[in-house]
C-alpha positions as CSV (number, residue, x, y, z in Angstrom):
1,M,11.3,-12.3,-11.0
2,R,12.5,-12.7,-7.3
3,K,10.2,-12.4,-4.2
4,P,10.6,-9.1,-2.6
5,L,12.6,-8.6,0.7
6,R,10.2,-6.9,2.6
7,Y,6.4,-6.9,2.8
8,A,3.5,-6.4,5.5
9,P,2.3,-9.7,7.2
10,F,-1.0,-9.7,5.3
11,Y,1.0,-11.0,1.9
12,E,2.3,-13.6,3.7
13,R,-0.5,-15.8,2.9
14,W,0.4,-15.8,-0.7
15,L,3.7,-15.3,-0.5
16,G,5.0,-17.1,2.8
17,P,7.5,-15.4,5.4
18,P,10.1,-13.2,4.0
19,P,13.3,-13.8,3.8
20,I,16.0,-13.8,7.2
21,L,18.2,-10.8,5.9
22,E,21.9,-10.2,7.3
23,D,21.1,-6.8,7.7
24,R,22.3,-5.6,11.0
25,L,21.5,-1.6,10.7
26,G,17.7,-2.7,9.4
27,E,17.0,-4.7,12.0
28,A,17.9,-2.6,14.7
29,L,15.8,0.2,13.5
30,D,12.5,0.9,15.4
31,C,10.1,3.4,13.8
32,G,8.5,4.0,17.4
33,D,11.7,5.7,18.1
34,C,12.5,7.2,14.4
35,A,16.2,7.1,13.8
36,M,15.8,10.0,11.4
37,K,15.0,12.6,14.2
38,E,17.6,14.7,13.3
39,R,16.4,15.0,9.6
40,Y,12.6,14.7,9.9
41,R,9.8,16.1,12.0
42,A,9.2,13.5,14.9
43,D,5.7,13.9,14.4
44,L,5.7,13.2,10.8
45,K,8.5,10.8,10.6
46,C,8.9,9.4,7.0
47,C,5.2,9.1,6.4
48,T,4.7,12.3,4.4
49,F,4.0,10.4,1.6
50,F,0.9,9.0,-0.3
51,P,0.9,5.1,-1.2
52,F,-1.1,3.0,-3.6
53,L,-3.3,1.0,-2.1
54,P,-4.7,-1.9,-3.8
55,N,-8.3,-3.1,-4.2
56,F,-8.0,-6.3,-2.2
57,V,-6.0,-5.0,0.8
58,I,-8.8,-1.9,1.0
59,G,-11.4,-4.8,1.2
60,A,-9.4,-6.2,4.0
61,I,-9.1,-3.0,6.1
62,F,-12.8,-2.8,5.6
63,H,-13.5,-6.8,6.7
64,E,-10.9,-6.1,9.8
65,G,-13.5,-3.2,11.0
66,H,-11.0,-1.5,12.9
67,P,-12.8,1.9,13.9
68,A,-10.2,4.6,13.9
69,T,-8.8,3.1,10.7
70,L,-12.4,2.7,8.8
71,N,-12.5,6.5,9.6
72,K,-9.5,7.0,7.7
73,L,-10.1,4.8,5.3
74,R,-13.3,6.3,4.4
75,S,-11.9,9.8,4.6
76,A,-9.4,9.0,2.1
77,L,-11.9,7.4,-0.3
78,T,-13.5,10.9,-0.8
79,T,-10.7,12.5,-1.4
80,A,-7.9,10.5,-3.1
81,N,-7.8,9.1,-6.6
82,V,-10.2,6.1,-6.1
83,S,-10.5,3.4,-9.0
84,P,-11.1,-0.3,-9.4
85,L,-7.6,-0.8,-8.6
86,G,-7.5,1.0,-5.6
87,L,-6.4,3.9,-3.9
88,R,-3.9,6.4,-4.9
89,A,-3.0,10.4,-4.3
90,S,-5.3,13.0,-6.1
91,E,-3.9,15.5,-8.7
92,G,-4.2,18.2,-5.9
93,W,-1.7,16.0,-3.4
94,K,0.8,15.5,-6.3
95,E,0.5,19.1,-7.4
96,L,1.0,20.1,-3.7
97,R,4.1,17.8,-3.3
98,S,5.6,19.1,-6.3
99,T,5.1,23.0,-5.2
100,L,6.5,22.2,-1.6
101,G,9.6,20.2,-3.3
102,V,11.6,17.2,-2.1
103,E,12.9,19.2,1.1
104,A,9.4,19.0,2.4
105,F,9.6,15.4,2.8
106,G,9.1,14.7,6.4
107,Q,8.8,18.3,7.2
108,A,5.0,19.2,5.8
109,T,2.2,18.1,7.7
110,E,0.0,18.9,4.2
111,L,1.8,15.7,2.9
112,L,1.1,13.6,5.8
113,C,-0.3,10.0,4.6
114,P,-4.0,9.8,5.5
115,F,-3.5,6.4,7.4
116,F,-0.9,8.0,9.7
117,D,-2.0,7.5,13.5
118,R,-1.4,10.9,14.9
119,L,-2.2,9.5,18.4
120,E,0.0,6.4,18.1
121,N,2.5,8.6,15.9
122,N,2.9,5.4,13.8
123,C,1.5,3.4,10.8
124,G,-2.2,2.9,11.0
125,I,-2.2,0.1,8.8
126,W,1.2,-1.5,9.6
127,K,0.2,-5.0,9.1
128,F,-1.6,-4.2,5.6
129,R,1.5,-1.3,4.6
130,P,1.8,-1.2,0.9
131,G,5.5,-2.5,-0.5
132,V,6.9,1.1,-1.1
133,C,6.3,1.1,2.8
134,A,7.4,-1.7,3.6
135,N,10.6,-1.4,1.4
136,Y,11.7,2.0,2.5
137,F,14.7,1.5,4.9
138,C,16.4,5.0,6.1
139,R,19.3,2.7,7.2
140,S,20.3,-0.3,6.3
141,S,23.7,-2.5,5.7
142,L,21.8,-3.9,2.4
143,S,22.4,-1.8,-0.9
144,P,20.0,0.5,-1.8
145,H,19.8,-1.1,-5.2
146,K,18.8,-4.1,-3.2
147,W,15.8,-2.5,-1.6
148,K,14.9,-0.5,-4.7
149,K,14.6,-4.2,-6.3
150,S,12.7,-5.6,-3.7
151,E,10.0,-2.8,-3.8
152,E,9.6,-3.1,-7.5
153,S,9.1,-6.8,-7.0
154,I,6.1,-6.1,-3.8
155,N,4.7,-3.6,-6.1
156,L,4.3,-6.1,-9.2
157,V,2.7,-8.1,-6.8
158,E,-0.1,-5.5,-5.7
159,W,-0.7,-4.3,-9.2
160,T,-1.2,-8.1,-10.8
161,L,-3.2,-9.2,-7.8
162,A,-5.2,-5.9,-8.1
163,H,-6.0,-6.8,-11.7
164,C,-6.7,-10.6,-11.1
165,V,-9.3,-10.0,-8.5
166,L,-11.1,-7.4,-11.2
167,W,-10.9,-10.3,-13.8
168,E,-12.2,-12.8,-11.0
169,L,-15.0,-10.4,-10.3
170,G,-16.0,-10.3,-14.2
171,L,-14.3,-6.6,-15.1
172,T,-12.7,-6.5,-18.3
173,K,-10.0,-3.5,-18.6
174,D,-12.5,-1.5,-20.8
175,E,-15.0,-1.8,-17.9
176,T,-12.4,-0.9,-15.4
177,D,-11.2,2.2,-17.3
178,V,-15.0,3.2,-17.5
179,V,-15.6,3.3,-13.8
180,A,-12.2,5.4,-13.2
181,A,-13.3,8.0,-15.8
182,T,-17.1,8.1,-15.0
183,G,-17.4,6.6,-11.0
184,E,-20.3,4.6,-12.3
185,W,-19.8,1.2,-10.5
186,F,-22.1,-1.0,-12.2
187,E,-24.1,-3.2,-9.8
188,F,-22.2,-1.8,-7.0
189,G,-23.7,1.5,-7.4
190,D,-22.3,4.0,-4.7
191,D,-21.3,1.0,-2.3
192,K,-17.6,1.5,-2.9
193,E,-17.2,-0.6,0.2
194,G,-19.3,-3.3,-1.0
195,F,-16.8,-3.5,-4.2
196,F,-13.7,-3.6,-2.3
197,R,-14.5,-6.1,0.1
198,R,-15.6,-8.2,-2.8
199,C,-12.1,-7.7,-3.8
200,Y,-10.8,-9.0,-0.7
201,E,-12.4,-12.0,-0.7
202,K,-11.6,-13.1,-4.3
203,G,-8.1,-12.4,-3.5
204,L,-8.4,-15.0,-0.5
205,S,-9.9,-17.3,-3.0
206,L,-6.3,-17.3,-4.6
207,S,-3.9,-20.2,-3.4
208,D,-0.2,-19.4,-2.8
209,R,0.6,-21.7,-5.9
210,E,-1.9,-19.8,-8.1
211,V,0.0,-16.7,-6.9
212,E,3.6,-18.0,-7.6
213,E,2.6,-19.4,-10.8
214,L,0.8,-15.9,-12.3
215,L,3.7,-13.9,-11.0
216,G,6.5,-16.5,-12.0
217,F,8.8,-15.8,-9.0
218,E,12.5,-17.3,-9.5
219,T,13.6,-20.2,-6.8
C-alpha cells in the first residue's frame, strides 16, 4: 500500500510530512473562501457530511481541550453511533441523507458535520480532520483516481490504528462487539471520555516504525 497524499497534521507523528505534489489547482484552494460558492451554500460548503472519527483522534481532541470543540464532540457522542472504534453517523442521519438525496450535498443544514464551526465558517477540527475530508478536493490537477486511492489509504491507517489501540488496551474483537451492542464499557463504565483518552495515549505509544511495519507501506 502506498502512503496517502494528504492527511491532517495530527497524523504526521506516524506518517511524516505528506508528499509535495505538483497540483496547481489544489494548492490554490482556500476553504476560507470556498471555490464552489456557485454550487454549495457559502455557510455549509462541502461539509454536509458525517465522517468517521477514530477512537484515538477523539481522545486527542479531548486531550487538547479546546472548549468549543469539546462541546461539539460531547454533543456528537450523545447523538451519533459510538463504539470503541470511534464515532460515526447514526442510522437516523443516514436515513435523512438518503431521503434528501444527493442534491442536498452542500445545501441541507440538517446534514452539516457536527464539527463544523458556524462562527468561523470552517472546519472545527482541521488539524485532526479525517482522511475522507483531507482527501476531498473540489478542484485539482491530479486525477480523481489518485485522490480516491489516497482516501482509501488514509482510511486504512485510521481503521488499523483504531483496532491496534484496542488491542493494546486488551480488548478483543468479541469484547468490542459486545460494547457496540450493549453500551457496556467494562471498567470505564459511563466514562467514554476516559476511554477515548486512553486510546489516544496508546496511539502515542506507537512509533512511526511500528506503524509503517503494521501497514506495510511501499517505499
